[in-house]
TIVO-2410 file (N, C-alpha, C; in nm, 3 decimals):
# residues 165
REC num residu      c1      c2      c3 atome chaine
REC   1      M   0.074  -0.124   0.011     N      A
REC   1      M  -0.009  -0.005   0.006    CA      A
REC   1      M   0.071   0.140   0.007     C      A
REC   2      M   0.051   0.212  -0.070     N      A
REC   2      M   0.110   0.360  -0.059    CA      A
REC   2      M   0.015   0.443  -0.028     C      A
REC   3      K   0.081   0.554   0.016     N      A
REC   3      K  -0.037   0.658   0.076    CA      A
REC   3      K   0.076   0.801  -0.019     C      A
REC   4      T  -0.016   0.884  -0.078     N      A
REC   4      T   0.027   1.004  -0.105    CA      A
REC   4      T  -0.026   1.128  -0.038     C      A
REC   5      R  -0.022   1.250  -0.061     N      A
REC   5      R  -0.087   1.357   0.014    CA      A
REC   5      R  -0.211   1.345   0.024     C      A
REC   6      R  -0.299   1.261  -0.096     N      A
REC   6      R  -0.448   1.305  -0.051    CA      A
REC   6      R  -0.543   1.167  -0.103     C      A
REC   7      L  -0.426   1.063  -0.139     N      A
REC   7      L  -0.494   0.926  -0.213    CA      A
REC   7      L  -0.371   0.808  -0.120     C      A
REC   8      T  -0.502   0.698  -0.139     N      A
REC   8      T  -0.436   0.568  -0.101    CA      A
REC   8      T  -0.423   0.494  -0.220     C      A
REC   9      L  -0.316   0.416  -0.260     N      A
REC   9      L  -0.316   0.315  -0.371    CA      A
REC   9      L  -0.250   0.197  -0.290     C      A
REC  10      R  -0.355   0.088  -0.330     N      A
REC  10      R  -0.340  -0.051  -0.307    CA      A
REC  10      R  -0.355  -0.136  -0.380     C      A
REC  11      P  -0.335  -0.244  -0.355     N      A
REC  11      P  -0.350  -0.359  -0.476    CA      A
REC  11      P  -0.501  -0.399  -0.448     C      A
REC  12      P  -0.557  -0.425  -0.598     N      A
REC  12      P  -0.684  -0.474  -0.629    CA      A
REC  12      P  -0.718  -0.603  -0.541     C      A
REC  13      T  -0.833  -0.609  -0.513     N      A
REC  13      T  -0.906  -0.707  -0.445    CA      A
REC  13      T  -1.025  -0.748  -0.499     C      A
REC  14      P  -1.106  -0.870  -0.463     N      A
REC  14      P  -1.235  -0.903  -0.559    CA      A
REC  14      P  -1.336  -0.780  -0.478     C      A
REC  15      D  -1.300  -0.748  -0.386     N      A
REC  15      D  -1.426  -0.652  -0.322    CA      A
REC  15      D  -1.448  -0.535  -0.399     C      A
REC  16      D  -1.330  -0.497  -0.482     N      A
REC  16      D  -1.347  -0.384  -0.546    CA      A
REC  16      D  -1.419  -0.363  -0.707     C      A
REC  17      L  -1.494  -0.486  -0.727     N      A
REC  17      L  -1.565  -0.533  -0.829    CA      A
REC  17      L  -1.676  -0.426  -0.864     C      A
REC  18      A  -1.774  -0.363  -0.774     N      A
REC  18      A  -1.847  -0.273  -0.757    CA      A
REC  18      A  -1.830  -0.156  -0.791     C      A
REC  19      A  -1.715  -0.118  -0.732     N      A
REC  19      A  -1.678   0.032  -0.767    CA      A
REC  19      A  -1.598   0.044  -0.859     C      A
REC  20      L  -1.505  -0.066  -0.934     N      A
REC  20      L  -1.449  -0.067  -1.063    CA      A
REC  20      L  -1.552  -0.045  -1.167     C      A
REC  21      H  -1.637  -0.152  -1.143     N      A
REC  21      H  -1.762  -0.141  -1.256    CA      A
REC  21      H  -1.804  -0.032  -1.302     C      A
REC  22      G  -1.828   0.060  -1.164     N      A
REC  22      G  -1.902   0.224  -1.174    CA      A
REC  22      G  -1.802   0.297  -1.261     C      A
REC  23      I  -1.641   0.257  -1.262     N      A
REC  23      I  -1.575   0.352  -1.353    CA      A
REC  23      I  -1.569   0.290  -1.499     C      A
REC  24      F  -1.564   0.152  -1.515     N      A
REC  24      F  -1.556   0.098  -1.635    CA      A
REC  24      F  -1.665   0.081  -1.692     C      A
REC  25      A  -1.775   0.151  -1.654     N      A
REC  25      A  -1.931   0.087  -1.724    CA      A
REC  25      A  -1.978   0.261  -1.779     C      A
REC  26      H  -1.878   0.351  -1.713     N      A
REC  26      H  -1.914   0.475  -1.731    CA      A
REC  26      H  -1.868   0.523  -1.899     C      A
REC  27      P  -1.978   0.593  -1.947     N      A
REC  27      P  -1.943   0.617  -2.077    CA      A
REC  27      P  -1.832   0.727  -2.101     C      A
REC  28      K  -1.834   0.868  -2.021     N      A
REC  28      K  -1.745   0.960  -2.012    CA      A
REC  28      K  -1.623   0.913  -1.962     C      A
REC  29      A  -1.627   0.808  -1.838     N      A
REC  29      A  -1.472   0.772  -1.805    CA      A
REC  29      A  -1.399   0.670  -1.924     C      A
REC  30      M  -1.478   0.594  -2.037     N      A
REC  30      M  -1.461   0.515  -2.089    CA      A
REC  30      M  -1.429   0.592  -2.246     C      A
REC  31      R  -1.450   0.698  -2.264     N      A
REC  31      R  -1.476   0.772  -2.382    CA      A
REC  31      R  -1.344   0.753  -2.506     C      A
REC  32      H  -1.248   0.789  -2.426     N      A
REC  32      H  -1.088   0.751  -2.502    CA      A
REC  32      H  -1.018   0.643  -2.431     C      A
REC  33      W  -1.089   0.546  -2.412     N      A
REC  33      W  -1.025   0.439  -2.339    CA      A
REC  33      W  -0.996   0.335  -2.473     C      A
REC  34      S  -0.938   0.229  -2.446     N      A
REC  34      S  -0.853   0.118  -2.580    CA      A
REC  34      S  -0.994   0.017  -2.575     C      A
REC  35      T  -1.088   0.009  -2.495     N      A
REC  35      T  -1.228  -0.101  -2.519    CA      A
REC  35      T  -1.374  -0.004  -2.494     C      A
REC  36      P  -1.443  -0.031  -2.539     N      A
REC  36      P  -1.580   0.017  -2.482    CA      A
REC  36      P  -1.592  -0.032  -2.337     C      A
REC  37      A  -1.713   0.062  -2.301     N      A
REC  37      A  -1.767   0.081  -2.155    CA      A
REC  37      A  -1.798  -0.049  -2.132     C      A
REC  38      H  -1.788  -0.113  -2.017     N      A
REC  38      H  -1.829  -0.220  -1.981    CA      A
REC  38      H  -1.994  -0.251  -1.947     C      A
REC  39      R  -2.055  -0.356  -2.005     N      A
REC  39      R  -2.160  -0.351  -2.030    CA      A
REC  39      R  -2.238  -0.431  -1.901     C      A
REC  40      T  -2.164  -0.551  -1.840     N      A
REC  40      T  -2.187  -0.619  -1.756    CA      A
REC  40      T  -2.081  -0.597  -1.613     C      A
REC  41      L  -2.125  -0.638  -1.527     N      A
REC  41      L  -2.063  -0.692  -1.409    CA      A
REC  41      L  -1.931  -0.788  -1.437     C      A
REC  42      D  -1.998  -0.886  -1.537     N      A
REC  42      D  -1.874  -1.017  -1.565    CA      A
REC  42      D  -1.760  -0.947  -1.669     C      A
REC  43      D  -1.786  -0.828  -1.693     N      A
REC  43      D  -1.701  -0.740  -1.798    CA      A
REC  43      D  -1.586  -0.720  -1.708     C      A
REC  44      T  -1.659  -0.618  -1.590     N      A
REC  44      T  -1.545  -0.565  -1.489    CA      A
REC  44      T  -1.484  -0.685  -1.417     C      A
REC  45      A  -1.562  -0.828  -1.391     N      A
REC  45      A  -1.500  -0.909  -1.312    CA      A
REC  45      A  -1.362  -0.977  -1.397     C      A
REC  46      E  -1.402  -0.969  -1.481     N      A
REC  46      E  -1.258  -1.030  -1.604    CA      A
REC  46      E  -1.149  -0.938  -1.588     C      A
REC  47      L  -1.180  -0.809  -1.608     N      A
REC  47      L  -1.044  -0.693  -1.616    CA      A
REC  47      L  -1.001  -0.719  -1.454     C      A
REC  48      L  -1.104  -0.710  -1.379     N      A
REC  48      L  -1.046  -0.735  -1.221    CA      A
REC  48      L  -0.934  -0.853  -1.196     C      A
REC  49      A  -0.985  -0.938  -1.235     N      A
REC  49      A  -0.891  -1.066  -1.254    CA      A
REC  49      A  -0.745  -1.020  -1.283     C      A
REC  50      R  -0.778  -0.990  -1.426     N      A
REC  50      R  -0.610  -0.960  -1.507    CA      A
REC  50      R  -0.564  -0.840  -1.415     C      A
REC  51      M  -0.596  -0.769  -1.366     N      A
REC  51      M  -0.509  -0.662  -1.255    CA      A
REC  51      M  -0.462  -0.737  -1.154     C      A
REC  52      I  -0.545  -0.843  -1.087     N      A
REC  52      I  -0.473  -0.921  -0.950    CA      A
REC  52      I  -0.355  -0.985  -1.002     C      A
REC  53      E  -0.363  -1.022  -1.157     N      A
REC  53      E  -0.308  -1.121  -1.173    CA      A
REC  53      E  -0.154  -1.025  -1.233     C      A
REC  54      A  -0.216  -0.928  -1.290     N      A
REC  54      A  -0.103  -0.822  -1.313    CA      A
REC  54      A  -0.009  -0.778  -1.201     C      A
REC  55      E  -0.070  -0.743  -1.100     N      A
REC  55      E  -0.015  -0.687  -0.988    CA      A
REC  55      E   0.073  -0.819  -0.928     C      A
REC  56      A   0.053  -0.933  -0.943     N      A
REC  56      A   0.188  -1.073  -0.900    CA      A
REC  56      A   0.287  -1.047  -0.990     C      A
REC  57      Q   0.270  -1.033  -1.085     N      A
REC  57      Q   0.340  -1.041  -1.223    CA      A
REC  57      Q   0.444  -0.945  -1.257     C      A
REC  58      L   0.357  -0.814  -1.295     N      A
REC  58      L   0.434  -0.673  -1.334    CA      A
REC  58      L   0.435  -0.582  -1.223     C      A
REC  59      G   0.336  -0.601  -1.144     N      A
REC  59      G   0.321  -0.475  -1.034    CA      A
REC  59      G   0.390  -0.349  -1.098     C      A
REC  60      P   0.355  -0.205  -1.051     N      A
REC  60      P   0.245  -0.216  -0.952    CA      A
REC  60      P   0.122  -0.184  -1.029     C      A
REC  61      E   0.036  -0.253  -0.948     N      A
REC  61      E  -0.110  -0.240  -1.023    CA      A
REC  61      E  -0.198  -0.215  -0.915     C      A
REC  62      W  -0.246  -0.093  -0.930     N      A
REC  62      W  -0.311  -0.008  -0.818    CA      A
REC  62      W  -0.441   0.014  -0.836     C      A
REC  63      V  -0.553   0.030  -0.711     N      A
REC  63      V  -0.662   0.088  -0.704    CA      A
REC  63      V  -0.646   0.214  -0.638     C      A
REC  64      I  -0.681   0.317  -0.663     N      A
REC  64      I  -0.691   0.449  -0.611    CA      A
REC  64      I  -0.827   0.489  -0.532     C      A
REC  65      E  -0.758   0.499  -0.422     N      A
REC  65      E  -0.888   0.546  -0.315    CA      A
REC  65      E  -0.844   0.702  -0.250     C      A
REC  66      R  -0.998   0.764  -0.248     N      A
REC  66      R  -0.999   0.883  -0.174    CA      A
REC  66      R  -1.070   0.866  -0.088     C      A
REC  67      G  -1.039   0.890   0.062     N      A
REC  67      G  -1.128   0.890   0.167    CA      A
REC  67      G  -1.183   0.784   0.179     C      A
REC  68      G  -1.114   0.658   0.170     N      A
REC  68      G  -1.194   0.516   0.167    CA      A
REC  68      G  -1.271   0.464   0.047     C      A
REC  69      V  -1.278   0.563  -0.063     N      A
REC  69      V  -1.377   0.537  -0.159    CA      A
REC  69      V  -1.283   0.514  -0.282     C      A
REC  70      V  -1.300   0.418  -0.350     N      A
REC  70      V  -1.241   0.384  -0.488    CA      A
REC  70      V  -1.265   0.490  -0.607     C      A
REC  71      I  -1.164   0.566  -0.647     N      A
REC  71      I  -1.222   0.659  -0.773    CA      A
REC  71      I  -1.129   0.617  -0.901     C      A
REC  72      G  -1.063   0.511  -0.896     N      A
REC  72      G  -0.972   0.479  -1.018    CA      A
REC  72      G  -0.868   0.365  -0.975     C      A
REC  73      R  -0.828   0.360  -1.099     N      A
REC  73      R  -0.696   0.273  -1.107    CA      A
REC  73      R  -0.571   0.308  -1.212     C      A
REC  74      A  -0.465   0.269  -1.145     N      A
REC  74      A  -0.352   0.330  -1.233    CA      A
REC  74      A  -0.237   0.211  -1.186     C      A
REC  75      G  -0.143   0.183  -1.293     N      A
REC  75      G  -0.066   0.063  -1.301    CA      A
REC  75      G  -0.013   0.019  -1.432     C      A
REC  76      L   0.081  -0.071  -1.425     N      A
REC  76      L   0.141  -0.107  -1.538    CA      A
REC  76      L   0.038  -0.232  -1.594     C      A
REC  77      W   0.011  -0.212  -1.698     N      A
REC  77      W  -0.087  -0.304  -1.777    CA      A
REC  77      W   0.008  -0.406  -1.859     C      A
REC  78      R   0.110  -0.369  -1.925     N      A
REC  78      R   0.179  -0.413  -1.957    CA      A
REC  78      R   0.299  -0.366  -1.969     C      A
REC  79      R   0.426  -0.462  -1.979     N      A
REC  79      R   0.576  -0.444  -1.946    CA      A
REC  79      R   0.563  -0.328  -2.019     C      A
REC  80      W   0.622  -0.228  -1.877     N      A
REC  80      W   0.714  -0.111  -1.891    CA      A
REC  80      W   0.560   0.001  -1.987     C      A
REC  81      E   0.421  -0.006  -1.978     N      A
REC  81      E   0.332   0.071  -2.037    CA      A
REC  81      E   0.232   0.087  -1.910     C      A
REC  82      V   0.239   0.209  -1.879     N      A
REC  82      V   0.108   0.214  -1.775    CA      A
REC  82      V  -0.022   0.283  -1.847     C      A
REC  83      G  -0.125   0.256  -1.777     N      A
REC  83      G  -0.218   0.310  -1.783    CA      A
REC  83      G  -0.302   0.343  -1.670     C      A
REC  84      Y  -0.423   0.443  -1.671     N      A
REC  84      Y  -0.485   0.501  -1.553    CA      A
REC  84      Y  -0.627   0.558  -1.596     C      A
REC  85      I  -0.704   0.557  -1.482     N      A
REC  85      I  -0.838   0.563  -1.522    CA      A
REC  85      I  -0.921   0.655  -1.393     C      A
REC  86      L  -0.971   0.746  -1.373     N      A
REC  86      L  -1.075   0.810  -1.257    CA      A
REC  86      L  -1.198   0.849  -1.335     C      A
REC  87      H  -1.288   0.806  -1.208     N      A
REC  87      H  -1.457   0.823  -1.241    CA      A
REC  87      H  -1.433   0.967  -1.262     C      A
REC  88      P  -1.528   0.997  -1.375     N      A
REC  88      P  -1.524   1.130  -1.405    CA      A
REC  88      P  -1.604   1.246  -1.267     C      A
REC  89      D  -1.618   1.204  -1.171     N      A
REC  89      D  -1.632   1.289  -1.058    CA      A
REC  89      D  -1.528   1.351  -0.996     C      A
REC  90      H  -1.442   1.280  -1.040     N      A
REC  90      H  -1.286   1.314  -0.966    CA      A
REC  90      H  -1.219   1.380  -1.072     C      A
REC  91      W  -1.211   1.393  -1.184     N      A
REC  91      W  -1.133   1.477  -1.268    CA      A
REC  91      W  -1.093   1.593  -1.254     C      A
REC  92      R  -0.988   1.645  -1.293     N      A
REC  92      R  -0.954   1.818  -1.273    CA      A
REC  92      R  -0.930   1.839  -1.140     C      A
REC  93      Q  -0.878   1.740  -1.068     N      A
REC  93      Q  -0.820   1.779  -0.926    CA      A
REC  93      Q  -0.677   1.748  -0.877     C      A
REC  94      G  -0.634   1.673  -1.023     N      A
REC  94      G  -0.491   1.641  -0.973    CA      A
REC  94      G  -0.447   1.527  -0.941     C      A
REC  95      Y  -0.551   1.435  -0.917     N      A
REC  95      Y  -0.525   1.328  -0.842    CA      A
REC  95      Y  -0.489   1.214  -0.922     C      A
REC  96      A  -0.499   1.232  -1.066     N      A
REC  96      A  -0.437   1.145  -1.143    CA      A
REC  96      A  -0.284   1.162  -1.166     C      A
REC  97      S  -0.242   1.284  -1.169     N      A
REC  97      S  -0.109   1.272  -1.169    CA      A
REC  97      S  -0.037   1.239  -1.021     C      A
REC  98      E  -0.120   1.276  -0.938     N      A
REC  98      E  -0.051   1.215  -0.807    CA      A
REC  98      E  -0.058   1.067  -0.790     C      A
REC  99      A  -0.131   1.044  -0.855     N      A
REC  99      A  -0.130   0.883  -0.827    CA      A
REC  99      A  -0.052   0.843  -0.909     C      A
REC 100      L  -0.033   0.874  -1.027     N      A
REC 100      L   0.063   0.855  -1.119    CA      A
REC 100      L   0.207   0.856  -1.119     C      A
REC 101      G   0.223   0.960  -1.046     N      A
REC 101      G   0.393   0.971  -0.984    CA      A
REC 101      G   0.447   0.899  -0.869     C      A
REC 102      A   0.331   0.846  -0.780     N      A
REC 102      A   0.365   0.732  -0.684    CA      A
REC 102      A   0.381   0.590  -0.777     C      A
REC 103      V   0.285   0.556  -0.842     N      A
REC 103      V   0.302   0.469  -0.937    CA      A
REC 103      V   0.441   0.448  -1.002     C      A
REC 104      L   0.475   0.516  -1.075     N      A
REC 104      L   0.615   0.556  -1.169    CA      A
REC 104      L   0.687   0.521  -1.049     C      A
REC 105      D   0.713   0.623  -0.950     N      A
REC 105      D   0.819   0.561  -0.852    CA      A
REC 105      D   0.855   0.443  -0.816     C      A
REC 106      E   0.717   0.394  -0.773     N      A
REC 106      E   0.717   0.227  -0.731    CA      A
REC 106      E   0.744   0.161  -0.814     C      A
REC 107      A   0.733   0.153  -0.940     N      A
REC 107      A   0.758   0.090  -1.070    CA      A
REC 107      A   0.912   0.078  -1.107     C      A
REC 108      F   0.969   0.217  -1.112     N      A
REC 108      F   1.093   0.184  -1.112    CA      A
REC 108      F   1.187   0.158  -1.000     C      A
REC 109      A   1.138   0.187  -0.861     N      A
REC 109      A   1.209   0.113  -0.773    CA      A
REC 109      A   1.182  -0.061  -0.776     C      A
REC 110      R   1.107  -0.110  -0.823     N      A
REC 110      R   1.074  -0.242  -0.814    CA      A
REC 110      R   1.129  -0.303  -0.935     C      A
REC 111      H   1.181  -0.265  -1.037     N      A
REC 111      H   1.221  -0.321  -1.174    CA      A
REC 111      H   1.348  -0.243  -1.197     C      A
REC 112      P   1.469  -0.270  -1.154     N      A
REC 112      P   1.555  -0.202  -1.206    CA      A
REC 112      P   1.628  -0.218  -1.337     C      A
REC 113      D   1.569  -0.326  -1.391     N      A
REC 113      D   1.603  -0.353  -1.527    CA      A
REC 113      D   1.519  -0.235  -1.653     C      A
REC 114      C   1.414  -0.173  -1.607     N      A
REC 114      C   1.319  -0.095  -1.648    CA      A
REC 114      C   1.388   0.030  -1.672     C      A
REC 115      D   1.413   0.084  -1.801     N      A
REC 115      D   1.506   0.187  -1.840    CA      A
REC 115      D   1.395   0.333  -1.874     C      A
REC 116      G   1.264   0.306  -1.869     N      A
REC 116      G   1.175   0.395  -1.926    CA      A
REC 116      G   1.051   0.333  -1.945     C      A
REC 117      I   0.915   0.408  -1.875     N      A
REC 117      I   0.783   0.368  -1.911    CA      A
REC 117      I   0.736   0.405  -2.028     C      A
REC 118      T   0.638   0.369  -2.105     N      A
REC 118      T   0.543   0.416  -2.207    CA      A
REC 118      T   0.395   0.456  -2.154     C      A
REC 119      A   0.337   0.536  -2.244     N      A
REC 119      A   0.220   0.518  -2.243    CA      A
REC 119      A   0.123   0.591  -2.358     C      A
REC 120      D   0.023   0.530  -2.395     N      A
REC 120      D  -0.029   0.551  -2.533    CA      A
REC 120      D  -0.165   0.599  -2.480     C      A
REC 121      I  -0.231   0.736  -2.566     N      A
REC 121      I  -0.349   0.806  -2.539    CA      A
REC 121      I  -0.404   0.841  -2.665     C      A
REC 122      D  -0.531   0.876  -2.659     N      A
REC 122      D  -0.614   0.907  -2.780    CA      A
REC 122      D  -0.561   1.059  -2.782     C      A
REC 123      P  -0.505   1.125  -2.890     N      A
REC 123      P  -0.484   1.272  -2.876    CA      A
REC 123      P  -0.600   1.359  -2.828     C      A
REC 124      R  -0.720   1.327  -2.863     N      A
REC 124      R  -0.847   1.426  -2.818    CA      A
REC 124      R  -0.858   1.410  -2.648     C      A
REC 125      N  -0.768   1.307  -2.597     N      A
REC 125      N  -0.763   1.325  -2.470    CA      A
REC 125      N  -0.653   1.407  -2.401     C      A
REC 126      A  -0.683   1.572  -2.422     N      A
REC 126      A  -0.571   1.661  -2.408    CA      A
REC 126      A  -0.538   1.645  -2.275     C      A
REC 127      A  -0.643   1.632  -2.150     N      A
REC 127      A  -0.649   1.640  -2.042    CA      A
REC 127      A  -0.516   1.520  -1.987     C      A
REC 128      S  -0.540   1.412  -2.061     N      A
REC 128      S  -0.462   1.303  -2.016    CA      A
REC 128      S  -0.316   1.301  -2.061     C      A
REC 129      G  -0.302   1.399  -2.184     N      A
REC 129      G  -0.187   1.424  -2.208    CA      A
REC 129      G  -0.092   1.551  -2.129     C      A
REC 130      R  -0.174   1.626  -2.081     N      A
REC 130      R  -0.143   1.722  -1.977    CA      A
REC 130      R  -0.081   1.615  -1.819     C      A
REC 131      V  -0.167   1.530  -1.799     N      A
REC 131      V  -0.122   1.452  -1.680    CA      A
REC 131      V  -0.004   1.396  -1.707     C      A
REC 132      L   0.017   1.318  -1.829     N      A
REC 132      L   0.162   1.234  -1.843    CA      A
REC 132      L   0.268   1.363  -1.869     C      A
REC 133      E   0.260   1.490  -1.918     N      A
REC 133      E   0.366   1.571  -1.912    CA      A
REC 133      E   0.378   1.605  -1.769     C      A
REC 134      K   0.296   1.652  -1.674     N      A
REC 134      K   0.301   1.692  -1.547    CA      A
REC 134      K   0.394   1.606  -1.445     C      A
REC 135      V   0.395   1.456  -1.528     N      A
REC 135      V   0.489   1.366  -1.431    CA      A
REC 135      V   0.616   1.333  -1.501     C      A
REC 136      G   0.640   1.410  -1.594     N      A
REC 136      G   0.762   1.366  -1.676    CA      A
REC 136      G   0.776   1.320  -1.819     C      A
REC 137      F   0.662   1.278  -1.862     N      A
REC 137      F   0.616   1.208  -2.003    CA      A
REC 137      F   0.665   1.323  -2.130     C      A
REC 138      V   0.674   1.264  -2.229     N      A
REC 138      V   0.729   1.323  -2.350    CA      A
REC 138      V   0.680   1.271  -2.434     C      A
REC 139      V   0.633   1.333  -2.579     N      A
REC 139      V   0.585   1.268  -2.639    CA      A
REC 139      V   0.688   1.198  -2.771     C      A
REC 140      T   0.660   1.102  -2.791     N      A
REC 140      T   0.754   1.029  -2.875    CA      A
REC 140      T   0.732   1.018  -3.043     C      A
REC 141      G   0.576   0.969  -3.033     N      A
REC 141      G   0.533   0.946  -3.182    CA      A
REC 141      G   0.407   0.972  -3.156     C      A
REC 142      E   0.333   0.935  -3.315     N      A
REC 142      E   0.205   0.948  -3.318    CA      A
REC 142      E   0.157   0.810  -3.426     C      A
REC 143      A   0.048   0.796  -3.442     N      A
REC 143      A   0.008   0.705  -3.512    CA      A
REC 143      A  -0.152   0.695  -3.560     C      A
REC 144      K  -0.230   0.684  -3.667     N      A
REC 144      K  -0.360   0.671  -3.694    CA      A
REC 144      K  -0.439   0.539  -3.708     C      A
REC 145      N  -0.534   0.552  -3.641     N      A
REC 145      N  -0.627   0.465  -3.658    CA      A
REC 145      N  -0.599   0.329  -3.593     C      A
REC 146      T  -0.547   0.371  -3.441     N      A
REC 146      T  -0.473   0.255  -3.388    CA      A
REC 146      T  -0.582   0.172  -3.278     C      A
REC 147      F  -0.698   0.216  -3.267     N      A
REC 147      F  -0.793   0.162  -3.223    CA      A
REC 147      F  -0.978   0.150  -3.267     C      A
REC 148      C  -1.053   0.046  -3.282     N      A
REC 148      C  -1.167   0.085  -3.342    CA      A
REC 148      C  -1.269   0.036  -3.233     C      A
REC 149      I  -1.347   0.146  -3.161     N      A
REC 149      I  -1.420   0.080  -3.059    CA      A
REC 149      I  -1.562   0.151  -3.096     C      A
REC 150      N  -1.644   0.052  -3.095     N      A
REC 150      N  -1.782   0.061  -3.122    CA      A
REC 150      N  -1.820   0.122  -3.274     C      A
REC 151      G  -1.705   0.070  -3.366     N      A
REC 151      G  -1.728   0.150  -3.521    CA      A
REC 151      G  -1.627   0.282  -3.522     C      A
REC 152      E  -1.580   0.325  -3.441     N      A
REC 152      E  -1.513   0.459  -3.426    CA      A
REC 152      E  -1.350   0.449  -3.440     C      A
REC 153      W  -1.292   0.498  -3.491     N      A
REC 153      W  -1.136   0.476  -3.521    CA      A
REC 153      W  -1.078   0.597  -3.412     C      A
REC 154      S  -0.979   0.550  -3.345     N      A
REC 154      S  -0.898   0.664  -3.276    CA      A
REC 154      S  -0.757   0.642  -3.309     C      A
REC 155      D  -0.691   0.797  -3.322     N      A
REC 155      D  -0.572   0.790  -3.345    CA      A
REC 155      D  -0.450   0.741  -3.195     C      A
REC 156      S  -0.354   0.754  -3.177     N      A
REC 156      S  -0.291   0.726  -3.065    CA      A
REC 156      S  -0.162   0.807  -3.056     C      A
REC 157      T  -0.102   0.915  -2.931     N      A
REC 157      T  -0.012   0.969  -2.921    CA      A
REC 157      T   0.050   0.890  -2.833     C      A
REC 158      Y   0.236   0.877  -2.841     N      A
REC 158      Y   0.280   0.794  -2.745    CA      A
REC 158      Y   0.372   0.880  -2.690     C      A
REC 159      F   0.378   0.831  -2.570     N      A
REC 159      F   0.474   0.928  -2.459    CA      A
REC 159      F   0.571   0.798  -2.385     C      A
REC 160      R   0.668   0.862  -2.337     N      A
REC 160      R   0.768   0.794  -2.271    CA      A
REC 160      R   0.838   0.878  -2.152     C      A
REC 161      R   0.876   0.817  -2.022     N      A
REC 161      R   0.944   0.855  -1.924    CA      A
REC 161      R   1.049   0.767  -1.895     C      A
REC 162      D   1.151   0.835  -1.919     N      A
REC 162      D   1.288   0.777  -1.867    CA      A
REC 162      D   1.312   0.744  -1.719     C      A
REC 163      R   1.365   0.622  -1.706     N      A
REC 163      R   1.436   0.621  -1.560    CA      A
REC 163      R   1.507   0.730  -1.490     C      A
REC 164      P   1.424   0.787  -1.387     N      A
REC 164      P   1.529   0.916  -1.332    CA      A
REC 164      P   1.714   0.881  -1.332     C      A
REC 165      S   1.749   0.977  -1.325     N      A
REC 165      S   1.933   0.929  -1.324    CA      A
REC 165      S   1.933   0.949  -1.160     C      A
***
């Protein structure tokens, strides 16, 4: 478990299912995600199982809490690629960059062989780009038509943060 100034980050547990479903089923939260919004609790249960497995293998994979309430998740979802999401009720308050900074510090500490961490966002999600830049990521490239969600193609902007010296 990690604590930041305002947040608690902890490994996911099966008890997080309902709260995570409230995030991953929210159309606004999922607007720029790489998969459609979850339609069923089973969709989120599959994701939660993968999160728990990823924490055991890759780490860190964290549930983000504010005042004991699950507001999001952040972690390494693929070797050296970070992902994060917050419920829209908690956007624009600095929580994403606060959580992401802690996750990155932990990832670099746990994995001395990691020379950098990447991220991939939909360029229409300018707020997510600002979050990444705030914690030290820089743009490394772009690509067209990288995800097709519900019949709509999205582009990608790629970011990287090198291991701190």
